[in-house]
LUMMI-258996 format. One record per residue (C-alpha): residue in three letters; residue number from 1; x, y, z. Coordinates in Angstrom, 3 decimals, padded with zeros to 6 digits. Layout:
<pts>
PT  code  pos         u         v         w
PT   ALA  NUM         X         Y         Z
...
</pts>
This chain:
<pts>
PT  code  pos         u         v         w
PT   UNK    1   083.213   102.143   099.426
PT   UNK    2   084.195   103.906   096.592
PT   UNK    3   086.756   102.790   093.486
PT   UNK    4   089.135   104.911   095.105
PT   UNK    5   088.994   103.904   098.631
PT   UNK    6   089.387   100.323   097.335
PT   UNK    7   092.298   100.871   095.287
PT   UNK    8   093.997   102.815   098.549
PT   UNK    9   093.141   099.361   100.456
PT   UNK   10   094.533   097.210   097.807
PT   UNK   11   097.901   099.249   097.693
PT   UNK   12   098.209   098.555   101.534
PT   UNK   13   097.142   095.007   100.795
PT   UNK   14   100.203   094.780   098.637
PT   UNK   15   102.516   096.873   100.562
PT   UNK   16   101.784   094.252   103.538
PT   UNK   17   102.311   091.079   101.472
PT   UNK   18   105.541   092.093   100.114
PT   UNK   19   106.833   092.767   103.750
PT   UNK   20   105.940   089.432   104.584
PT   UNK   21   107.307   087.713   101.209
PT   UNK   22   110.562   089.763   102.117
PT   UNK   23   111.123   087.738   105.195
PT   UNK   24   109.904   084.458   103.764
PT   UNK   25   112.565   084.769   100.832
PT   UNK   26   115.153   085.392   103.642
PT   UNK   27   113.772   082.044   105.517
PT   UNK   28   114.214   080.335   102.061
PT   UNK   29   117.960   080.971   102.104
PT   UNK   30   119.642   077.581   101.680
PT   UNK   31   122.098   076.200   104.164
PT   UNK   32   124.109   073.024   103.507
PT   UNK   33   122.188   070.178   105.222
PT   UNK   34   119.254   068.496   103.198
PT   UNK   35   116.520   069.358   106.050
PT   UNK   36   117.525   072.853   105.847
PT   UNK   37   117.335   072.833   102.026
PT   UNK   38   113.979   071.136   101.874
PT   UNK   39   112.448   074.001   104.463
PT   UNK   40   114.163   076.631   102.282
PT   UNK   41   112.082   075.284   098.990
PT   UNK   42   109.080   075.430   100.993
PT   UNK   43   109.614   078.922   102.455
PT   UNK   44   110.275   079.763   098.563
PT   UNK   45   107.146   078.661   097.130
PT   UNK   46   104.945   080.031   100.441
PT   UNK   47   107.152   083.521   099.324
PT   UNK   48   106.410   083.298   095.891
PT   UNK   49   102.632   082.878   096.225
PT   UNK   50   102.879   085.687   098.951
PT   UNK   51   104.300   088.053   096.580
PT   UNK   52   102.263   087.220   093.686
PT   UNK   53   099.056   087.749   095.652
PT   UNK   54   100.698   091.124   097.036
PT   UNK   55   101.132   091.657   093.048
PT   UNK   56   097.748   090.823   091.999
PT   UNK   57   096.537   093.648   094.850
PT   UNK   58   098.477   096.678   093.711
PT   UNK   59   097.223   095.271   090.193
PT   UNK   60   093.756   095.907   091.386
PT   UNK   61   094.877   099.254   093.175
PT   UNK   62   095.926   100.068   089.675
PT   UNK   63   093.104   098.974   087.809
PT   UNK   64   090.751   100.415   089.784
PT   UNK   65   092.420   103.832   090.152
PT   UNK   66   092.293   103.688   086.341
PT   UNK   67   089.083   103.041   085.956
PT   UNK   68   088.023   105.991   088.319
PT   UNK   69   089.895   108.651   087.216
PT   UNK   70   089.089   107.508   083.524
PT   UNK   71   093.039   107.357   082.346
PT   UNK   72   096.112   105.621   083.400
PT   UNK   73   097.621   106.134   086.893
PT   UNK   74   100.843   107.447   085.770
PT   UNK   75   100.418   111.054   085.769
PT   UNK   76   101.912   112.329   089.096
PT   UNK   77   104.394   111.139   091.229
PT   UNK   78   102.404   109.088   093.293
PT   UNK   79   100.761   107.309   090.425
PT   UNK   80   104.083   107.094   088.683
PT   UNK   81   106.334   105.722   091.299
PT   UNK   82   103.500   103.179   092.919
PT   UNK   83   103.763   101.797   089.138
PT   UNK   84   107.283   101.490   089.023
PT   UNK   85   107.284   099.802   092.060
PT   UNK   86   104.664   097.023   090.917
PT   UNK   87   106.425   096.946   087.553
PT   UNK   88   109.611   096.106   089.540
PT   UNK   89   108.040   092.890   091.631
PT   UNK   90   106.545   091.868   088.169
PT   UNK   91   109.874   091.658   086.716
PT   UNK   92   111.242   090.036   089.821
PT   UNK   93   108.390   087.312   089.870
PT   UNK   94   109.482   086.643   085.993
PT   UNK   95   113.200   086.378   086.803
PT   UNK   96   112.340   084.145   089.752
PT   UNK   97   110.494   081.820   087.793
PT   UNK   98   113.424   081.407   085.486
PT   UNK   99   116.522   081.035   087.894
PT   UNK  100   114.630   080.006   091.652
PT   UNK  101   117.088   082.282   093.744
PT   UNK  102   115.552   083.575   096.570
PT   UNK  103   117.845   086.107   097.559
PT   UNK  104   116.752   087.988   094.621
PT   UNK  105   113.575   088.511   096.695
PT   UNK  106   115.394   089.567   099.848
PT   UNK  107   116.616   092.683   097.984
PT   UNK  108   113.989   092.875   095.015
PT   UNK  109   111.360   093.202   097.244
PT   UNK  110   112.417   095.879   099.754
PT   UNK  111   113.488   097.925   097.120
PT   UNK  112   110.017   097.984   095.757
PT   UNK  113   108.364   098.508   099.643
PT   UNK  114   110.895   101.848   099.577
PT   UNK  115   109.463   103.051   096.465
PT   UNK  116   106.137   102.362   097.582
PT   UNK  117   106.856   103.887   100.674
PT   UNK  118   108.645   107.013   098.882
PT   UNK  119   105.675   107.233   096.903
PT   UNK  120   103.205   107.169   099.381
PT   UNK  121   104.286   110.549   101.023
PT   UNK  122   103.157   112.406   097.990
PT   UNK  123   099.658   113.421   097.261
PT   UNK  124   097.303   110.826   096.637
PT   UNK  125   094.243   112.672   095.598
PT   UNK  126   092.917   112.569   092.151
PT   UNK  127   092.861   115.974   090.075
PT   UNK  128   092.140   116.427   086.249
PT   UNK  129   095.029   116.387   083.831
PT   UNK  130   096.715   119.230   082.525
PT   UNK  131   096.083   119.600   078.973
PT   UNK  132   099.425   117.941   077.129
PT   UNK  133   098.892   114.483   079.576
PT   UNK  134   095.541   114.265   077.690
PT   UNK  135   096.190   111.658   075.392
PT   UNK  136   096.701   108.090   074.595
PT   UNK  137   100.277   108.592   074.683
PT   UNK  138   100.175   108.910   078.573
PT   UNK  139   099.624   105.218   078.885
PT   UNK  140   101.999   103.808   076.221
PT   UNK  141   104.886   106.288   076.779
PT   UNK  142   104.923   106.281   080.496
PT   UNK  143   104.263   102.308   081.212
PT   UNK  144   106.422   101.409   078.804
PT   UNK  145   109.314   103.576   080.115
PT   UNK  146   108.405   102.827   084.015
PT   UNK  147   108.507   098.734   082.612
PT   UNK  148   112.092   099.226   081.341
PT   UNK  149   113.384   101.028   084.106
PT   UNK  150   112.027   098.219   086.439
PT   UNK  151   114.058   095.529   084.550
PT   UNK  152   116.929   097.801   084.658
PT   UNK  153   116.082   097.527   088.500
PT   UNK  154   116.444   093.914   088.502
PT   UNK  155   119.857   094.106   086.906
PT   UNK  156   120.597   095.963   089.497
PT   UNK  157   119.593   093.847   092.216
PT   UNK  158   121.656   091.255   090.879
PT   UNK  159   124.444   093.390   090.423
PT   UNK  160   123.987   094.476   094.228
PT   UNK  161   123.660   090.723   095.655
PT   UNK  162   127.059   090.056   093.312
PT   UNK  163   128.908   092.864   095.231
PT   UNK  164   127.701   091.811   098.695
PT   UNK  165   128.544   088.098   097.850
PT   UNK  166   132.442   089.154   096.801
PT   UNK  167   133.406   092.664   098.353
PT   UNK  168   135.173   092.231   101.937
PT   UNK  169   133.074   094.653   104.095
PT   UNK  170   135.870   094.198   106.807
PT   UNK  171   138.320   095.848   104.673
PT   UNK  172   138.781   099.452   103.965
PT   UNK  173   138.667   099.853   100.329
PT   UNK  174   136.887   101.856   097.741
PT   UNK  175   134.400   099.000   096.718
PT   UNK  176   133.315   098.559   100.468
PT   UNK  177   133.102   102.292   101.054
PT   UNK  178   130.766   102.790   097.776
PT   UNK  179   128.735   099.743   098.427
PT   UNK  180   128.112   101.173   102.005
PT   UNK  181   127.400   104.488   100.387
PT   UNK  182   124.827   102.538   098.100
PT   UNK  183   123.048   101.330   101.382
PT   UNK  184   123.269   104.950   102.966
PT   UNK  185   121.056   105.925   099.590
PT   UNK  186   118.536   103.684   100.452
PT   UNK  187   118.318   104.660   103.861
PT   UNK  188   117.688   108.301   102.536
PT   UNK  189   114.256   107.036   101.498
PT   UNK  190   113.304   105.900   104.847
PT   UNK  191   114.430   109.247   105.903
PT   UNK  192   112.412   110.905   103.554
PT   UNK  193   109.365   109.053   104.590
PT   UNK  194   110.083   109.766   108.401
PT   UNK  195   110.599   113.472   107.725
PT   UNK  196   107.247   113.505   105.757
PT   UNK  197   105.389   111.541   108.721
PT   UNK  198   106.651   113.393   111.140
PT   UNK  199   105.748   117.263   109.783
PT   UNK  200   102.281   115.995   108.784
PT   UNK  201   101.970   114.887   112.269
PT   UNK  202   102.622   118.393   113.591
PT   UNK  203   100.240   119.926   110.849
PT   UNK  204   103.384   122.416   109.419
PT   UNK  205   102.415   124.435   106.437
PT   UNK  206   103.248   127.604   104.997
PT   UNK  207   102.486   129.784   102.005
PT   UNK  208   104.769   131.970   100.038
PT   UNK  209   104.050   134.145   096.998
PT   UNK  210   106.998   133.481   093.883
PT   UNK  211   108.002   134.386   090.572
PT   UNK  212   108.229   131.581   088.315
PT   UNK  213   110.316   131.065   085.235
PT   UNK  214   107.465   133.125   083.219
PT   UNK  215   107.916   136.266   085.388
PT   UNK  216   104.032   135.387   086.835
PT   UNK  217   103.292   135.189   090.645
PT   UNK  218   102.293   131.905   092.089
PT   UNK  219   101.762   130.407   095.498
PT   UNK  220   103.553   127.578   096.933
PT   UNK  221   102.952   125.463   100.138
PT   UNK  222   105.615   124.165   102.109
PT   UNK  223   105.240   121.157   104.038
PT   UNK  224   108.285   121.591   106.075
PT   UNK  225   110.406   123.992   107.947
PT   UNK  226   111.459   126.372   104.646
PT   UNK  227   115.720   126.006   104.055
PT   UNK  228   115.369   127.560   100.546
PT   UNK  229   113.074   130.004   099.306
PT   UNK  230   111.366   130.382   095.936
PT   UNK  231   112.516   133.348   093.597
PT   UNK  232   111.549   136.531   094.854
PT   UNK  233   109.246   135.302   097.519
PT   UNK  234   106.724   136.580   100.027
PT   UNK  235   105.909   135.178   103.166
PT   UNK  236   102.149   134.628   103.643
PT   UNK  237   102.194   132.881   106.963
PT   UNK  238   103.023   134.068   110.300
PT   UNK  239   105.334   132.338   112.545
PT   UNK  240   107.122   129.670   110.113
PT   UNK  241   110.798   129.782   109.605
PT   UNK  242   112.390   132.521   107.349
PT   UNK  243   114.360   130.648   104.259
PT   UNK  244   117.778   130.840   104.761
PT   UNK  245   118.289   130.961   100.874
PT   UNK  246   116.400   132.567   097.755
PT   UNK  247   116.833   130.192   094.750
PT   UNK  248   116.375   131.064   091.066
PT   UNK  249   113.459   130.372   089.615
PT   UNK  250   114.854   127.682   087.892
PT   UNK  251   114.964   125.644   090.662
PT   UNK  252   112.263   124.265   093.035
PT   UNK  253   112.928   125.828   096.201
PT   UNK  254   109.874   124.009   097.756
PT   UNK  255   111.052   120.686   096.948
PT   UNK  256   114.659   121.329   097.333
PT   UNK  257   113.620   121.833   100.892
PT   UNK  258   112.227   118.454   100.740
PT   UNK  259   115.252   116.591   099.644
PT   UNK  260   116.998   118.768   102.613
PT   UNK  261   114.943   117.430   105.222
PT   UNK  262   115.078   113.915   103.559
PT   UNK  263   118.935   113.982   103.656
PT   UNK  264   119.272   115.134   107.541
PT   UNK  265   116.591   112.485   108.889
PT   UNK  266   118.337   109.586   106.616
PT   UNK  267   121.606   110.808   107.763
PT   UNK  268   120.082   110.476   111.712
PT   UNK  269   118.877   107.178   110.988
PT   UNK  270   121.680   105.724   109.501
PT   UNK  271   123.793   106.822   112.300
PT   UNK  272   121.465   105.315   114.741
PT   UNK  273   121.381   101.867   112.705
PT   UNK  274   125.555   102.399   112.488
PT   UNK  275   125.303   102.522   116.642
PT   UNK  276   122.709   100.189   117.328
PT   UNK  277   124.061   097.261   115.528
PT   UNK  278   127.931   098.479   115.011
PT   UNK  279   128.309   096.775   112.151
PT   UNK  280   128.029   098.494   108.179
PT   UNK  281   124.317   097.812   106.676
PT   UNK  282   126.146   095.921   103.834
PT   UNK  283   127.593   093.584   105.988
PT   UNK  284   124.419   092.921   107.688
PT   UNK  285   123.272   091.610   104.369
PT   UNK  286   126.326   089.584   103.652
PT   UNK  287   124.882   086.286   105.536
PT   UNK  288   121.946   086.421   103.544
PT   UNK  289   123.899   085.947   099.810
PT   UNK  290   127.154   084.030   101.465
PT   UNK  291   126.015   080.902   099.021
PT   UNK  292   124.525   082.912   096.121
PT   UNK  293   126.385   081.606   092.693
PT   UNK  294   128.015   084.869   091.626
PT   UNK  295   128.298   083.514   087.966
PT   UNK  296   124.358   082.941   088.065
PT   UNK  297   123.496   086.524   089.375
PT   UNK  298   126.268   088.068   086.975
PT   UNK  299   124.054   086.119   084.030
PT   UNK  300   120.905   087.683   085.435
PT   UNK  301   122.288   091.233   085.598
PT   UNK  302   123.157   091.145   081.555
PT   UNK  303   120.198   089.234   080.516
PT   UNK  304   118.121   091.490   082.529
PT   UNK  305   119.742   094.778   080.443
PT   UNK  306   119.185   093.089   077.298
PT   UNK  307   115.434   092.696   077.868
PT   UNK  308   115.108   096.289   079.411
PT   UNK  309   116.996   098.095   076.950
PT   UNK  310   115.104   098.034   073.707
PT   UNK  311   111.722   098.488   076.182
PT   UNK  312   113.485   101.586   077.894
PT   UNK  313   114.506   103.023   074.219
PT   UNK  314   110.538   102.723   072.834
PT   UNK  315   109.161   104.279   076.186
PT   UNK  316   111.516   106.517   077.246
PT   UNK  317   113.085   108.042   073.936
PT   UNK  318   110.625   106.695   070.687
PT   UNK  319   107.478   107.101   071.976
PT   UNK  320   108.392   109.814   074.225
PT   UNK  321   109.541   112.117   071.068
PT   UNK  322   106.348   110.947   069.318
PT   UNK  323   104.292   112.738   072.227
PT   UNK  324   106.977   115.545   072.428
PT   UNK  325   105.629   116.358   068.854
PT   UNK  326   101.975   115.971   069.609
PT   UNK  327   101.989   118.162   072.767
PT   UNK  328   104.524   121.000   071.964
PT   UNK  329   105.513   120.889   068.132
PT   UNK  330   108.805   119.261   068.432
PT   UNK  331   110.660   116.114   069.100
PT   UNK  332   113.591   117.288   071.313
PT   UNK  333   113.406   120.469   073.412
PT   UNK  334   116.623   119.725   075.912
PT   UNK  335   114.300   119.846   079.145
PT   UNK  336   116.011   118.064   082.398
PT   UNK  337   113.759   115.167   081.967
PT   UNK  338   114.434   114.288   078.019
PT   UNK  339   118.093   115.020   078.796
PT   UNK  340   118.283   112.581   082.017
PT   UNK  341   116.730   109.871   079.736
PT   UNK  342   119.039   110.184   077.179
PT   UNK  343   121.668   109.793   079.510
PT   UNK  344   119.987   106.899   080.982
PT   UNK  345   119.848   105.386   077.485
PT   UNK  346   123.827   106.100   076.905
PT   UNK  347   124.979   104.656   079.988
PT   UNK  348   123.420   101.336   079.341
PT   UNK  349   124.235   101.262   075.463
PT   UNK  350   127.619   101.849   076.865
PT   UNK  351   127.344   099.005   079.257
PT   UNK  352   126.429   096.610   076.396
PT   UNK  353   129.447   097.577   074.535
PT   UNK  354   131.626   097.233   077.351
PT   UNK  355   130.413   093.896   077.882
PT   UNK  356   130.016   092.445   074.435
PT   UNK  357   133.406   094.252   072.700
PT   UNK  358   135.681   094.694   075.958
PT   UNK  359   134.425   091.578   077.967
PT   UNK  360   133.550   093.650   081.058
PT   UNK  361   132.253   090.891   083.578
PT   UNK  362   132.170   090.263   087.259
PT   UNK  363   132.813   093.159   089.651
PT   UNK  364   132.652   095.693   086.774
PT   UNK  365   129.851   094.760   085.290
PT   UNK  366   127.944   094.263   088.740
PT   UNK  367   129.023   098.105   089.729
PT   UNK  368   127.677   099.150   086.559
PT   UNK  369   124.156   097.747   086.759
PT   UNK  370   124.137   099.536   090.362
PT   UNK  371   125.191   102.669   089.048
PT   UNK  372   122.583   102.641   086.075
PT   UNK  373   119.930   102.030   088.876
PT   UNK  374   121.307   105.254   090.726
PT   UNK  375   120.760   107.479   087.422
PT   UNK  376   117.571   106.038   087.177
PT   UNK  377   116.664   106.784   090.928
PT   UNK  378   118.325   110.217   090.414
PT   UNK  379   116.303   110.865   087.464
PT   UNK  380   113.407   110.074   089.579
PT   UNK  381   114.130   111.948   092.699
PT   UNK  382   116.154   114.894   092.019
PT   UNK  383   115.099   115.851   088.524
PT   UNK  384   111.637   115.703   089.290
PT   UNK  385   111.544   117.324   092.553
PT   UNK  386   114.198   120.173   092.024
PT   UNK  387   115.039   120.878   088.728
PT   UNK  388   111.988   123.003   086.872
PT   UNK  389   110.792   121.925   083.259
PT   UNK  390   108.158   120.894   081.301
PT   UNK  391   107.841   117.511   083.249
PT   UNK  392   107.573   119.382   086.665
PT   UNK  393   103.617   118.348   086.598
PT   UNK  394   105.072   114.984   087.593
</pts>
């Protein structure tokens, strides 16, 4: 068995461990009587052990793939996104040792599972690095940026739990609407996985020639029916769907098509869930967090951002600018990825300002943590998949 095969098995083992850990943490949610509390403590310890086993397995995946490829496995969407999921689990484990809140695991681990499942839908093959990625800054910049984003993710987990604990989902209000919208966004990730699996199962593939931003003719392969066509496209495959819209070279029409089908499948899945369970998804989670200490969740969210902000500043801005100078001869170029990294940084800087000078706590703070993580996910999904730029190789 080769190292690359071993890394795949280890990632699969990690995924199963996180799934089991999620159910164990759900079983560890404490209730009033002493017997249940003792049982919850037992489940919590077992859940933590299973989660750590999963993390060790995923770390093994990371190391074996690194040894096989000769560089840190963070150079494409599959590698970076799996590393992002791994860092979220690491951040959760550290926070759990400090606060011992099982509800964090009920939310954090499913988010990590969704991220890893999302990553697994991208090509997993090992390919040579493009020249701009052949640098030690690949490891330094990307891993520190991903670590900072993962700790921001834990702040969002705590903020989401706070909102689930305090927002009345039986009332028609702006808060209940937007909280359910967050749940809908999570289901869209499931939609992406479902769309990818279904179209892969039927063996769908269509090739088109198109003109890129440098006026060069390239070939693009669609793995889902082409709703959007590339700039000045020419069909190379017979008996395939003709694109409904032709987009300019600035937008990656193939990846936008993937987003379209993901949203469509995700919406259908969301509707089915609502029809089957006859209640909002957010309301389904509320029994798991009804005894959570809201003040503690607010503290965890705030302290997580205090830790993540300097790490993200180093990784996503300072190290990134140093690498950009080395690779492209300039510190800043208004590339879409650079712009959204700056937007993310400015958002969390504003959060800290509002928290420290304006006293924003509780619900306001919780909403900001969730919005911040949605910005990170927008950067990960939409900016990477739709908008063409120097980081499009990711």
